[in-house]
C-alpha positions as a LaTeX table, in Angstrom:
\begin{tabular}{lrrr}
\hline
Residue & $x$ (\AA) & $y$ (\AA) & $z$ (\AA) \\
\hline
Unk1 & 0.00 & 0.00 & 0.00 \\
Unk2 & 1.30 & 3.45 & $-0.89$ \\
Unk3 & 2.22 & 5.58 & 2.09 \\
Unk4 & 1.03 & 9.17 & 2.27 \\
Unk5 & 3.35 & 12.17 & 2.17 \\
Unk6 & 3.26 & 12.45 & 5.95 \\
Unk7 & 4.00 & 9.37 & 8.03 \\
Unk8 & 1.00 & 7.48 & 9.39 \\
Unk9 & 0.36 & 7.20 & 13.11 \\
Unk10 & 1.47 & 3.57 & 13.11 \\
Unk11 & 4.58 & 2.42 & 11.38 \\
Unk12 & 8.03 & 3.88 & 10.79 \\
Unk13 & 8.56 & 7.54 & 9.99 \\
Unk14 & 10.01 & 8.52 & 6.62 \\
Unk15 & 13.74 & 8.21 & 6.47 \\
Unk16 & 15.63 & 11.48 & 6.62 \\
Unk17 & 18.50 & 12.47 & 4.31 \\
Unk18 & 21.71 & 10.58 & 5.05 \\
Unk19 & 24.99 & 10.25 & 3.19 \\
Unk20 & 24.80 & 7.06 & 1.15 \\
Unk21 & 28.32 & 5.82 & 0.47 \\
Unk22 & 27.13 & 3.43 & $-2.22$ \\
Unk23 & 25.81 & 6.35 & $-4.27$ \\
Unk24 & 29.33 & 7.80 & $-4.16$ \\
Unk25 & 30.65 & 4.42 & $-5.30$ \\
Unk26 & 28.25 & 4.43 & $-8.24$ \\
Unk27 & 29.37 & 7.96 & $-9.12$ \\
Unk28 & 32.98 & 6.81 & $-9.23$ \\
Unk29 & 32.08 & 3.79 & $-11.39$ \\
Unk30 & 30.14 & 6.01 & $-13.80$ \\
Unk31 & 32.96 & 8.56 & $-14.09$ \\
Unk32 & 35.62 & 5.90 & $-14.68$ \\
Unk33 & 33.39 & 4.19 & $-17.26$ \\
Unk34 & 32.90 & 7.41 & $-19.25$ \\
Unk35 & 36.60 & 8.25 & $-19.05$ \\
Unk36 & 37.54 & 4.73 & $-20.22$ \\
Unk37 & 35.24 & 5.09 & $-23.23$ \\
Unk38 & 36.61 & 8.49 & $-24.21$ \\
Unk39 & 40.29 & 7.63 & $-23.74$ \\
Unk40 & 40.25 & 4.19 & $-25.38$ \\
Unk41 & 37.43 & 4.19 & $-27.94$ \\
Unk42 & 36.23 & 7.68 & $-28.87$ \\
Unk43 & 39.42 & 8.83 & $-30.61$ \\
Unk44 & 42.57 & 7.65 & $-32.41$ \\
Unk45 & 45.59 & 7.75 & $-30.16$ \\
Unk46 & 48.05 & 8.42 & $-32.98$ \\
Unk47 & 45.58 & 10.31 & $-35.14$ \\
Unk48 & 45.49 & 7.58 & $-37.80$ \\
Unk49 & 44.77 & 4.04 & $-36.67$ \\
Unk50 & 41.50 & 2.79 & $-35.16$ \\
Unk51 & 41.31 & 2.44 & $-31.35$ \\
Unk52 & 41.15 & $-1.36$ & $-31.65$ \\
Unk53 & 44.69 & $-1.37$ & $-33.09$ \\
Unk54 & 46.18 & $-0.23$ & $-29.77$ \\
Unk55 & 43.82 & $-2.01$ & $-27.37$ \\
Unk56 & 42.33 & $-4.94$ & $-29.32$ \\
Unk57 & 40.61 & $-6.57$ & $-26.33$ \\
Unk58 & 39.98 & $-3.69$ & $-23.93$ \\
Unk59 & 38.06 & $-1.56$ & $-26.43$ \\
Unk60 & 35.39 & $-4.26$ & $-26.78$ \\
Unk61 & 34.63 & $-3.75$ & $-23.08$ \\
Unk62 & 35.18 & $-0.01$ & $-22.64$ \\
Unk63 & 33.01 & 0.75 & $-25.69$ \\
Unk64 & 30.03 & 0.52 & $-23.33$ \\
Unk65 & 31.52 & 3.07 & $-20.95$ \\
Unk66 & 29.46 & 5.89 & $-22.44$ \\
Unk67 & 26.49 & 4.41 & $-20.56$ \\
Unk68 & 28.03 & 5.84 & $-17.40$ \\
Unk69 & 26.20 & 9.03 & $-18.37$ \\
Unk70 & 22.87 & 7.24 & $-17.97$ \\
Unk71 & 23.99 & 6.05 & $-14.53$ \\
Unk72 & 24.87 & 9.63 & $-13.61$ \\
Unk73 & 21.33 & 10.72 & $-14.49$ \\
Unk74 & 19.81 & 7.90 & $-12.43$ \\
Unk75 & 21.89 & 8.96 & $-9.43$ \\
Unk76 & 21.02 & 12.61 & $-10.02$ \\
Unk77 & 17.28 & 11.93 & $-9.79$ \\
Unk78 & 17.79 & 10.13 & $-6.48$ \\
Unk79 & 20.15 & 12.73 & $-4.99$ \\
Unk80 & 18.16 & 15.80 & $-6.05$ \\
Unk81 & 15.00 & 14.35 & $-4.56$ \\
Unk82 & 16.78 & 13.52 & $-1.32$ \\
Unk83 & 18.66 & 16.81 & $-0.95$ \\
Unk84 & 15.66 & 18.99 & $-1.85$ \\
Unk85 & 13.07 & 17.50 & 0.50 \\
Unk86 & 11.73 & 19.96 & 3.09 \\
Unk87 & 13.77 & 22.78 & 1.56 \\
Unk88 & 12.73 & 26.08 & 0.05 \\
Unk89 & 13.30 & 27.19 & $-3.51$ \\
Unk90 & 16.06 & 29.49 & $-2.28$ \\
Unk91 & 17.78 & 26.58 & $-0.57$ \\
Unk92 & 17.47 & 24.50 & $-3.74$ \\
Unk93 & 18.95 & 27.30 & $-5.85$ \\
Unk94 & 21.81 & 27.86 & $-3.42$ \\
Unk95 & 22.60 & 24.17 & $-3.23$ \\
Unk96 & 22.72 & 23.64 & $-6.98$ \\
Unk97 & 24.71 & 26.78 & $-7.81$ \\
Unk98 & 27.31 & 26.19 & $-5.09$ \\
Unk99 & 27.57 & 22.52 & $-6.09$ \\
Unk100 & 27.94 & 22.97 & $-9.85$ \\
Unk101 & 29.75 & 26.21 & $-10.58$ \\
Unk102 & 32.95 & 26.42 & $-8.46$ \\
Unk103 & 34.50 & 23.21 & $-9.81$ \\
Unk104 & 33.13 & 23.92 & $-13.27$ \\
Unk105 & 34.71 & 27.39 & $-13.47$ \\
Unk106 & 38.18 & 26.21 & $-12.56$ \\
Unk107 & 37.93 & 23.12 & $-14.80$ \\
Unk108 & 36.93 & 25.25 & $-17.80$ \\
Unk109 & 39.95 & 27.49 & $-17.21$ \\
Unk110 & 42.35 & 24.57 & $-16.67$ \\
Unk111 & 41.13 & 22.79 & $-19.80$ \\
Unk112 & 41.34 & 25.97 & $-21.90$ \\
Unk113 & 44.88 & 26.60 & $-20.67$ \\
Unk114 & 46.07 & 23.04 & $-21.35$ \\
Unk115 & 44.67 & 22.77 & $-24.88$ \\
Unk116 & 46.01 & 26.23 & $-25.72$ \\
Unk117 & 49.53 & 25.61 & $-24.40$ \\
Unk118 & 49.80 & 22.04 & $-25.73$ \\
Unk119 & 47.55 & 21.78 & $-28.81$ \\
Unk120 & 47.12 & 18.52 & $-30.71$ \\
Unk121 & 45.41 & 17.69 & $-33.98$ \\
Unk122 & 44.24 & 14.67 & $-35.89$ \\
Unk123 & 41.91 & 11.95 & $-34.66$ \\
Unk124 & 40.58 & 14.12 & $-31.83$ \\
Unk125 & 36.81 & 14.76 & $-31.55$ \\
Unk126 & 37.43 & 18.24 & $-30.09$ \\
Unk127 & 39.99 & 20.39 & $-31.87$ \\
Unk128 & 41.03 & 24.01 & $-31.78$ \\
Unk129 & 41.90 & 26.36 & $-28.95$ \\
Unk130 & 38.97 & 28.20 & $-27.34$ \\
Unk131 & 39.02 & 31.98 & $-27.59$ \\
Unk132 & 37.83 & 34.54 & $-25.06$ \\
Unk133 & 34.30 & 34.43 & $-26.52$ \\
Unk134 & 34.05 & 30.67 & $-26.07$ \\
Unk135 & 35.55 & 30.71 & $-22.58$ \\
Unk136 & 33.24 & 33.51 & $-21.39$ \\
Unk137 & 30.15 & 31.73 & $-22.71$ \\
Unk138 & 31.25 & 28.40 & $-21.25$ \\
Unk139 & 31.67 & 29.91 & $-17.79$ \\
Unk140 & 27.90 & 30.55 & $-17.77$ \\
Unk141 & 27.25 & 26.83 & $-18.47$ \\
Unk142 & 24.78 & 28.00 & $-21.13$ \\
Unk143 & 27.03 & 27.70 & $-24.18$ \\
Unk144 & 24.73 & 25.14 & $-25.82$ \\
Unk145 & 21.56 & 27.29 & $-25.94$ \\
Unk146 & 23.77 & 30.27 & $-26.84$ \\
Unk147 & 25.02 & 28.35 & $-29.87$ \\
Unk148 & 28.70 & 28.60 & $-28.85$ \\
Unk149 & 31.06 & 25.59 & $-28.95$ \\
Unk150 & 31.88 & 23.96 & $-25.65$ \\
Unk151 & 35.44 & 24.06 & $-24.36$ \\
Unk152 & 35.02 & 20.31 & $-23.84$ \\
Unk153 & 32.23 & 18.24 & $-25.38$ \\
Unk154 & 31.55 & 16.42 & $-22.10$ \\
Unk155 & 29.79 & 19.59 & $-20.93$ \\
Unk156 & 26.69 & 18.62 & $-22.93$ \\
Unk157 & 25.46 & 16.58 & $-19.95$ \\
Unk158 & 25.43 & 19.70 & $-17.76$ \\
Unk159 & 22.76 & 21.32 & $-19.92$ \\
Unk160 & 20.68 & 18.17 & $-19.56$ \\
Unk161 & 21.09 & 18.43 & $-15.78$ \\
Unk162 & 20.19 & 22.13 & $-15.79$ \\
Unk163 & 16.91 & 21.38 & $-17.56$ \\
Unk164 & 16.12 & 18.72 & $-14.97$ \\
Unk165 & 16.85 & 21.22 & $-12.18$ \\
Unk166 & 14.55 & 23.76 & $-13.83$ \\
Unk167 & 11.68 & 21.28 & $-13.94$ \\
Unk168 & 12.25 & 20.11 & $-10.38$ \\
Unk169 & 12.60 & 23.69 & $-9.12$ \\
Unk170 & 8.95 & 24.23 & $-10.07$ \\
Unk171 & 8.01 & 21.36 & $-7.76$ \\
Unk172 & 10.21 & 22.73 & $-4.98$ \\
Unk173 & 8.51 & 26.13 & $-5.32$ \\
Unk174 & 5.10 & 24.51 & $-4.72$ \\
Unk175 & 6.45 & 22.31 & $-1.91$ \\
Unk176 & 7.52 & 18.69 & $-2.21$ \\
Unk177 & 5.05 & 16.08 & $-1.03$ \\
Unk178 & 4.77 & 12.39 & $-1.80$ \\
Unk179 & 1.63 & 12.91 & $-3.90$ \\
Unk180 & 2.97 & 15.89 & $-5.85$ \\
Unk181 & 6.26 & 14.23 & $-6.71$ \\
Unk182 & 4.54 & 11.04 & $-7.89$ \\
Unk183 & 2.24 & 13.16 & $-10.05$ \\
Unk184 & 5.26 & 15.05 & $-11.37$ \\
Unk185 & 6.93 & 11.77 & $-12.36$ \\
Unk186 & 3.79 & 10.54 & $-14.11$ \\
Unk187 & 3.26 & 13.77 & $-16.07$ \\
Unk188 & 6.91 & 14.11 & $-17.03$ \\
Unk189 & 7.06 & 10.50 & $-18.18$ \\
Unk190 & 3.98 & 11.00 & $-20.34$ \\
Unk191 & 5.29 & 14.19 & $-21.93$ \\
Unk192 & 8.73 & 12.65 & $-22.51$ \\
Unk193 & 7.20 & 9.57 & $-24.14$ \\
Unk194 & 4.83 & 11.35 & $-26.52$ \\
Unk195 & 6.76 & 14.61 & $-26.94$ \\
Unk196 & 9.01 & 13.47 & $-29.82$ \\
Unk197 & 5.94 & 12.37 & $-31.82$ \\
Unk198 & 4.47 & 15.87 & $-31.54$ \\
Unk199 & 7.45 & 17.46 & $-33.24$ \\
Unk200 & 7.58 & 20.31 & $-30.74$ \\
Unk201 & 11.00 & 21.89 & $-30.26$ \\
Unk202 & 9.92 & 23.39 & $-26.93$ \\
Unk203 & 8.90 & 19.98 & $-25.60$ \\
Unk204 & 12.14 & 18.46 & $-26.84$ \\
Unk205 & 14.19 & 21.08 & $-25.01$ \\
Unk206 & 12.22 & 21.20 & $-21.75$ \\
Unk207 & 11.13 & 17.57 & $-21.36$ \\
Unk208 & 14.55 & 16.06 & $-22.19$ \\
Unk209 & 12.78 & 12.96 & $-23.62$ \\
Unk210 & 15.90 & 10.90 & $-24.29$ \\
Unk211 & 17.10 & 11.00 & $-20.68$ \\
Unk212 & 13.95 & 11.80 & $-18.67$ \\
Unk213 & 13.33 & 8.11 & $-17.72$ \\
Unk214 & 16.60 & 8.01 & $-15.78$ \\
Unk215 & 15.84 & 11.10 & $-13.72$ \\
Unk216 & 12.28 & 9.87 & $-13.11$ \\
Unk217 & 13.44 & 6.42 & $-12.03$ \\
Unk218 & 15.97 & 8.02 & $-9.68$ \\
Unk219 & 13.27 & 10.20 & $-8.10$ \\
Unk220 & 10.95 & 7.20 & $-7.67$ \\
Unk221 & 13.81 & 5.22 & $-6.10$ \\
Unk222 & 14.34 & 8.04 & $-3.62$ \\
Unk223 & 10.64 & 7.93 & $-2.72$ \\
Unk224 & 11.03 & 4.21 & $-2.04$ \\
Unk225 & 14.03 & 5.02 & 0.14 \\
Unk226 & 12.10 & 7.66 & 2.08 \\
Unk227 & 8.56 & 6.29 & 2.28 \\
Unk228 & 8.94 & 2.55 & 1.79 \\
Unk229 & 7.97 & 0.03 & $-0.85$ \\
Unk230 & 4.98 & 0.71 & $-3.05$ \\
Unk231 & 3.67 & $-1.03$ & $-6.18$ \\
Unk232 & 3.09 & 2.39 & $-7.68$ \\
Unk233 & 6.72 & 3.43 & $-7.23$ \\
Unk234 & 8.02 & 0.09 & $-8.47$ \\
Unk235 & 5.73 & 0.54 & $-11.46$ \\
Unk236 & 7.25 & 3.95 & $-12.24$ \\
Unk237 & 10.77 & 2.53 & $-12.03$ \\
Unk238 & 9.80 & $-0.46$ & $-14.18$ \\
Unk239 & 8.14 & 1.69 & $-16.83$ \\
Unk240 & 11.19 & 3.98 & $-16.92$ \\
Unk241 & 13.43 & 0.92 & $-17.33$ \\
Unk242 & 11.43 & $-0.34$ & $-20.30$ \\
Unk243 & 11.74 & 3.00 & $-22.06$ \\
Unk244 & 15.44 & 3.15 & $-21.17$ \\
Unk245 & 16.04 & $-0.25$ & $-22.76$ \\
Unk246 & 14.59 & 1.00 & $-26.03$ \\
Unk247 & 16.69 & 4.18 & $-25.87$ \\
Unk248 & 19.86 & 2.28 & $-24.97$ \\
Unk249 & 19.47 & $-0.03$ & $-27.96$ \\
Unk250 & 19.39 & 3.09 & $-30.17$ \\
Unk251 & 22.41 & 4.55 & $-28.37$ \\
Unk252 & 24.52 & 1.41 & $-28.76$ \\
Unk253 & 23.50 & 1.04 & $-32.41$ \\
Unk254 & 24.71 & 4.60 & $-33.09$ \\
Unk255 & 28.23 & 3.82 & $-31.83$ \\
Unk256 & 30.66 & 3.13 & $-34.68$ \\
Unk257 & 34.14 & 2.47 & $-33.25$ \\
Unk258 & 35.36 & 0.44 & $-36.21$ \\
Unk259 & 34.20 & $-2.95$ & $-34.93$ \\
Unk260 & 30.88 & $-4.66$ & $-34.28$ \\
Unk261 & 29.22 & $-3.67$ & $-30.98$ \\
Unk262 & 26.60 & $-6.15$ & $-29.68$ \\
Unk263 & 23.50 & $-4.57$ & $-28.17$ \\
Unk264 & 22.77 & $-7.01$ & $-25.35$ \\
Unk265 & 25.64 & $-5.90$ & $-23.05$ \\
Unk266 & 24.25 & $-2.36$ & $-23.13$ \\
Unk267 & 20.83 & $-3.60$ & $-22.07$ \\
Unk268 & 22.43 & $-5.68$ & $-19.30$ \\
Unk269 & 24.47 & $-2.71$ & $-18.05$ \\
Unk270 & 21.43 & $-0.45$ & $-17.84$ \\
Unk271 & 19.45 & $-3.17$ & $-16.08$ \\
Unk272 & 22.24 & $-3.57$ & $-13.53$ \\
Unk273 & 22.33 & 0.20 & $-13.04$ \\
Unk274 & 18.62 & 0.25 & $-12.24$ \\
Unk275 & 19.05 & $-2.74$ & $-9.93$ \\
Unk276 & 21.91 & $-1.05$ & $-8.08$ \\
Unk277 & 19.92 & 2.15 & $-7.46$ \\
Unk278 & 16.93 & 0.10 & $-6.30$ \\
Unk279 & 19.16 & $-1.88$ & $-3.92$ \\
Unk280 & 20.31 & 1.42 & $-2.40$ \\
Unk281 & 16.71 & 2.66 & $-2.17$ \\
Unk282 & 15.65 & $-0.50$ & $-0.34$ \\
Unk283 & 18.44 & $-0.12$ & 2.19 \\
Unk284 & 20.31 & $-3.27$ & 1.16 \\
Unk285 & 23.63 & $-1.40$ & 1.04 \\
Unk286 & 23.25 & 0.73 & 4.18 \\
Unk287 & 26.03 & $-1.16$ & 5.96 \\
Unk288 & 28.59 & 0.01 & 3.40 \\
Unk289 & 29.99 & 3.16 & 5.00 \\
Unk290 & 33.60 & 3.29 & 3.92 \\
Unk291 & 34.75 & 6.88 & 4.39 \\
Unk292 & 37.02 & 6.85 & 1.34 \\
Unk293 & 33.96 & 6.43 & $-0.88$ \\
Unk294 & 32.72 & 9.86 & 0.19 \\
Unk295 & 36.02 & 11.39 & $-0.94$ \\
Unk296 & 35.89 & 9.37 & $-4.16$ \\
Unk297 & 32.36 & 10.64 & $-4.79$ \\
Unk298 & 33.51 & 14.22 & $-4.31$ \\
Unk299 & 36.25 & 13.75 & $-6.93$ \\
Unk300 & 33.98 & 12.43 & $-9.66$ \\
Unk301 & 32.58 & 15.81 & $-10.73$ \\
Unk302 & 35.94 & 17.56 & $-11.36$ \\
Unk303 & 37.32 & 14.30 & $-12.79$ \\
Unk304 & 34.44 & 14.12 & $-15.26$ \\
Unk305 & 34.96 & 17.74 & $-16.30$ \\
Unk306 & 38.71 & 17.37 & $-16.77$ \\
Unk307 & 39.21 & 13.92 & $-18.23$ \\
Unk308 & 38.51 & 14.22 & $-21.95$ \\
Unk309 & 40.52 & 17.00 & $-23.59$ \\
Unk310 & 43.30 & 16.98 & $-20.99$ \\
Unk311 & 43.40 & 13.19 & $-21.25$ \\
Unk312 & 43.70 & 13.35 & $-25.03$ \\
Unk313 & 46.49 & 15.93 & $-24.72$ \\
Unk314 & 48.52 & 13.93 & $-22.22$ \\
Unk315 & 48.13 & 10.60 & $-24.05$ \\
Unk316 & 48.97 & 12.03 & $-27.49$ \\
Unk317 & 52.13 & 13.83 & $-26.33$ \\
Unk318 & 53.21 & 10.87 & $-24.21$ \\
Unk319 & 52.61 & 8.50 & $-27.12$ \\
Unk320 & 54.77 & 10.63 & $-29.40$ \\
Unk321 & 57.62 & 10.95 & $-26.90$ \\
Unk322 & 57.69 & 7.53 & $-25.19$ \\
Unk323 & 57.39 & 3.85 & $-26.03$ \\
Unk324 & 54.84 & 3.09 & $-23.32$ \\
Unk325 & 52.00 & 0.74 & $-24.35$ \\
Unk326 & 48.56 & 2.27 & $-24.81$ \\
Unk327 & 47.10 & 0.61 & $-21.71$ \\
Unk328 & 49.84 & 2.16 & $-19.56$ \\
Unk329 & 49.22 & 5.58 & $-21.08$ \\
Unk330 & 45.49 & 5.35 & $-20.36$ \\
Unk331 & 45.97 & 4.05 & $-16.82$ \\
Unk332 & 48.57 & 6.68 & $-15.93$ \\
Unk333 & 46.35 & 9.40 & $-17.42$ \\
Unk334 & 43.41 & 8.35 & $-15.27$ \\
Unk335 & 45.61 & 8.34 & $-12.15$ \\
Unk336 & 47.02 & 11.76 & $-13.06$ \\
Unk337 & 43.56 & 13.20 & $-13.60$ \\
Unk338 & 42.27 & 11.76 & $-10.32$ \\
Unk339 & 45.15 & 13.53 & $-8.57$ \\
Unk340 & 44.39 & 16.79 & $-10.36$ \\
Unk341 & 40.71 & 16.38 & $-9.47$ \\
Unk342 & 41.62 & 15.98 & $-5.80$ \\
Unk343 & 43.60 & 19.24 & $-5.93$ \\
Unk344 & 40.68 & 21.01 & $-7.59$ \\
Unk345 & 38.31 & 19.68 & $-4.94$ \\
Unk346 & 40.47 & 20.50 & $-1.91$ \\
Unk347 & 42.03 & 23.78 & $-3.01$ \\
Unk348 & 39.28 & 25.37 & $-5.10$ \\
Unk349 & 35.92 & 23.65 & $-5.11$ \\
Unk350 & 35.41 & 23.11 & $-1.39$ \\
Unk351 & 36.50 & 26.57 & $-0.15$ \\
Unk352 & 34.90 & 28.45 & $-3.05$ \\
Unk353 & 31.66 & 26.49 & $-2.77$ \\
Unk354 & 31.41 & 27.43 & 0.92 \\
Unk355 & 31.97 & 31.12 & 0.19 \\
Unk356 & 29.49 & 31.07 & $-2.68$ \\
Unk357 & 26.92 & 29.22 & $-0.57$ \\
Unk358 & 27.30 & 31.64 & 2.34 \\
Unk359 & 27.08 & 34.64 & 0.02 \\
Unk360 & 23.94 & 33.35 & $-1.68$ \\
Unk361 & 22.30 & 32.61 & 1.66 \\
Unk362 & 23.02 & 36.15 & 2.88 \\
Unk363 & 21.73 & 37.61 & $-0.38$ \\
Unk364 & 18.53 & 35.59 & $-0.21$ \\
Unk365 & 18.03 & 36.54 & 3.44 \\
Unk366 & 18.45 & 40.22 & 2.54 \\
Unk367 & 16.03 & 39.76 & $-0.35$ \\
Unk368 & 13.40 & 38.24 & 1.93 \\
Unk369 & 13.94 & 40.96 & 4.53 \\
Unk370 & 13.67 & 43.75 & 1.96 \\
Unk371 & 10.57 & 42.16 & 0.43 \\
Unk372 & 8.93 & 41.84 & 3.84 \\
Unk373 & 9.76 & 45.45 & 4.70 \\
Unk374 & 8.45 & 46.60 & 1.33 \\
Unk375 & 5.25 & 44.61 & 1.79 \\
Unk376 & 4.77 & 46.05 & 5.28 \\
Unk377 & 5.41 & 49.55 & 4.01 \\
Unk378 & 2.89 & 49.13 & 1.21 \\
Unk379 & 0.12 & 48.95 & 3.81 \\
Unk380 & 1.01 & 52.31 & 5.42 \\
Unk381 & $-0.50$ & 55.67 & 4.42 \\
Unk382 & 1.54 & 57.52 & 1.83 \\
Unk383 & 2.81 & 60.17 & 4.30 \\
Unk384 & 4.04 & 57.48 & 6.70 \\
Unk385 & 5.80 & 55.61 & 3.89 \\
Unk386 & 7.52 & 58.81 & 2.70 \\
Unk387 & 8.54 & 59.65 & 6.24 \\
Unk388 & 10.01 & 56.18 & 6.75 \\
Unk389 & 11.97 & 56.44 & 3.51 \\
Unk390 & 13.30 & 59.89 & 4.46 \\
Unk391 & 14.41 & 58.66 & 7.90 \\
Unk392 & 16.09 & 55.64 & 6.32 \\
Unk393 & 17.91 & 57.82 & 3.79 \\
Unk394 & 18.97 & 60.26 & 6.53 \\
Unk395 & 20.32 & 57.39 & 8.60 \\
Unk396 & 22.43 & 56.15 & 5.69 \\
Unk397 & 23.87 & 59.64 & 5.14 \\
Unk398 & 24.89 & 59.87 & 8.80 \\
Unk399 & 26.64 & 56.49 & 8.60 \\
\hline
\end{tabular}
């Protein structure tokens, strides 16, 4: 039986937000999978020969690493639901801005500097050095709708996330309840399923039909985690999985790395991803609390932002100047980028995120205070309002 938004008199109360180490583990797996795909399959190490030439066996496994993006979206639905519950729209805005932008800003600048100082060409999906126009637009994270090339093509997923945040922010503004969020999932799923058939550009942009099932399944999994098992919630997750299977088959079919790519492993990987998130939602992994996973989870965002173009640059120059085998170049690049990601997290992201979060909270508090004062003043007679304004102005002059 579905539980209501507020806990019943009998039975356990909804579970509050806790740090789930296994979600951090899944983040790390997703980031490493995407990086493995990009560094071993998505380009030509020497600019000429197919990826399979250098890694004949590994590429047949890492070719499915691009599905780490789908896992990221599943996790995002779960985490955003959990972190936004019982919070205001201002809190939601502050949380997302302070989480996304500090690491992103420094990673854009680092990537732009590396590809400018050590350019490479040939067999690389992203070529050319970004100019001031591209860098400025990329720092807004809105380069895609602005029609400006991304400094690194991996940034496309951020615009998908931003659209999800925009949709969920509407729910946060109304107030999150069990019933409202379930209704939100049902409506979004319907629009995402039929939207492409309508041929509406607006629906395509806002509903994110290709990736909506992952966010929706993640949200439903969070509701299971918070409110308990429900056939309705399992039904939402199952329906999202069915749509995801169809989309994944298309995604795998569109990959052309120079060798045949079977579809069934992609379906299996997505099924396992759904199963893993459900296992977390049901509490089956609650005993896993290794502290290092929390640190690993914190590194995944800067690692994801840094890995592609900087990875290509390091591997290409190392390949041209050393005799190291390709697998050693890829492995050492991943280790190097994890170390750089740790530095970004400790030296830039964490301190800057705190300052940004504190500044936004103060700004929002001042906004609420000014709005309340303005609303209170609007109810006074005109002479009283003018007198209050004059006294306030006089006080500022004296200070």
